[in-house]
C-alpha positions in Angstrom: 57.1 13.0 24.5 55.9 9.6 24.7 52.9 11.0 26.8 52.1 13.4 24.1 52.2 10.7 21.7 49.8 8.4 23.8 47.4 11.4 24.1 47.5 11.7 20.2 46.7 7.9 19.7 43.8 8.1 22.4 42.5 11.0 20.5 42.7 9.5 17.3 40.9 6.4 18.7 38.1 8.6 20.1 37.7 10.4 16.7 37.8 7.2 14.7 35.2 5.7 17.1 32.8 8.5 16.9 33.1 8.7 13.3 32.4 4.9 12.6 29.5 5.0 14.9 28.1 8.1 12.7 28.5 6.4 9.3 25.3 5.3 7.8 24.2 1.8 7.8 25.0 -0.2 4.5 22.0 -0.9 1.9 22.2 -4.7 2.9 21.6 -3.8 6.5 18.9 -1.2 5.8 17.0 -3.8 3.6 17.5 -6.8 6.2 16.0 -4.7 8.8 13.3 -3.4 6.7 12.3 -6.9 5.6 12.4 -8.2 9.2 10.0 -5.4 10.3 7.8 -5.7 7.2 7.3 -9.5 7.9 6.6 -8.8 11.6 4.1 -6.3 10.7 2.7 -7.9 7.6 3.5 -4.9 5.4 5.5 -4.4 2.2 8.8 -2.5 2.0 9.1 1.0 0.4 12.8 2.0 -0.6 13.2 5.5 -1.7 16.7 6.6 -3.1 17.5 10.2 -2.3 20.0 12.8 -1.5 20.0 15.9 0.9 20.2 18.4 -2.2 17.1 16.9 -4.0 14.1 18.9 -3.8 12.0 16.5 -5.6 13.0 13.9 -2.8 11.8 16.4 -0.4 8.6 16.7 -2.0 8.1 13.0 -2.3 8.8 12.7 1.6 6.4 15.8 2.3 3.7 14.2 0.2 4.0 10.8 2.0 4.3 12.4 5.3 1.4 14.7 4.8 -1.2 14.3 7.7 -3.8 13.6 5.0 -2.2 10.3 3.8 0.6 9.3 6.2 -1.5 6.9 8.1 -2.0 5.0 4.8 1.7 4.7 4.0 2.8 3.9 7.5 0.1 1.2 7.8 1.1 -0.3 4.6 4.8 -0.1 4.1 8.1 0.0 6.2 9.6 3.0 4.5 13.3 3.4 4.4 15.5 5.8 2.7 19.0 5.0 0.7 21.0 8.0 0.2 23.0 8.3 -3.0 24.4 10.9 -5.5 25.5 13.1 -2.7 27.7 16.2 -3.6 31.5 15.7 -2.6 31.0 17.5 0.7 28.0 15.0 1.7 29.5 11.8 0.4 29.8 10.6 4.2 25.9 10.5 4.3 25.7 7.7 1.5 24.5 4.2 2.5 27.4 1.9 1.3 26.2 -0.4 -1.3 23.0 1.9 -2.1 24.6 3.0 -5.2 25.0 -0.4 -6.6 21.2 -1.4 -5.9 20.3 2.0 -7.5 22.4 1.1 -10.7 20.9 -2.4 -10.7 17.2 -1.2 -10.8 17.1 2.4 -12.1 16.9 3.4 -15.8 20.2 4.5 -17.1 20.6 8.2 -16.2 17.9 8.1 -13.9 17.5 10.8 -11.5 16.3 10.7 -7.8 14.1 10.2 -6.1 13.8 6.5 -7.3 11.8 4.1 -5.4 11.4 0.3 -5.2 8.6 -1.5 -3.5 9.2 -5.2 -2.1 7.1 -7.7 -0.3 8.3 -8.8 3.1 10.4 -11.7 1.3 12.5 -9.4 -0.7 10.8 -9.8 -4.0 10.1 -6.6 -5.9 6.7 -5.5 -6.6 6.9 -2.3 -8.4 9.3 0.5 -9.1 9.2 4.1 -10.3 9.7 3.3 -13.8 6.9 4.2 -16.0 6.1 1.9 -19.1 8.5 3.8 -21.3 11.3 2.8 -18.8 11.8 6.7 -17.5 11.5 7.1 -14.0 8.6 9.2 -12.5 10.6 9.9 -9.4 8.4 12.1 -7.2 4.9 11.7 -9.0 3.2 14.9 -10.0 1.7 15.3 -13.5 -1.5 13.4 -13.8 -0.1 10.3 -15.8 2.5 9.9 -13.1 0.1 10.0 -10.1 -2.3 7.7 -12.1 0.6 5.1 -12.6 1.9 5.7 -9.1 -1.9 4.9 -7.6 -2.1 1.8 -9.9 1.3 0.4 -8.4 0.2 1.4 -4.7 -3.3 -0.5 -5.3 -1.0 -3.5 -6.6 1.1 -3.5 -3.6 -1.4 -2.4 -0.7 -4.8 -2.4 0.6 -5.5 1.2 -1.2 -9.2 1.8 -1.4 -10.7 4.4 -3.8 -11.3 6.9 -1.0 -7.7 6.8 0.1 -6.7 6.9 -3.4 -8.3 10.0 -4.2 -6.6 11.5 -1.1 -3.2 10.2 -2.0 -3.9 11.3 -5.7 -4.9 14.9 -4.8 -2.1 15.3 -2.5 0.7 14.1 -5.0 -0.9 16.5 -7.6 0.0 19.3 -5.7 3.7 18.5 -6.5 3.2 19.6 -10.0 5.0 23.0 -10.7 2.6 25.6 -11.7 3.4 26.6 -15.2 3.4 30.4 -16.1 1.4 31.4 -19.0 
């Protein structure tokens, strides 16, 4: 009986150790590492709040990682994701503290993706809010992409040629309206 109990304790210990090793890092850890890397690489930090179920989050990632403009984003930003708003079955994917950071910056009842751009010292340069306070999320409509380009110019070395490439790629995200 004692041997069986010892085995169960050992098994529980292994399971808990494996679980804690797979837990996502806290938002503070993600930010701290991103700022450190950004300082070393002389870049800004681009934080994207997302969730596994979010189609627009996937469109944002696809656009930023598209071969036409990926180099621009990786040359200018340390890009990190913070997981929020997961379904109950995926709550374990959320970064501890990310929801608090999201609530601090996102407009009331904002959807995702929501993003923040910081300098390497942690000063907020820009976010995904439009002048009216709403969230552009993944830019797609002309006015959203225009605003996104203006914020990229403010926070990086975006030239006119690359701005056109980024603009064209993000405009592909706009849903096709049936007539």
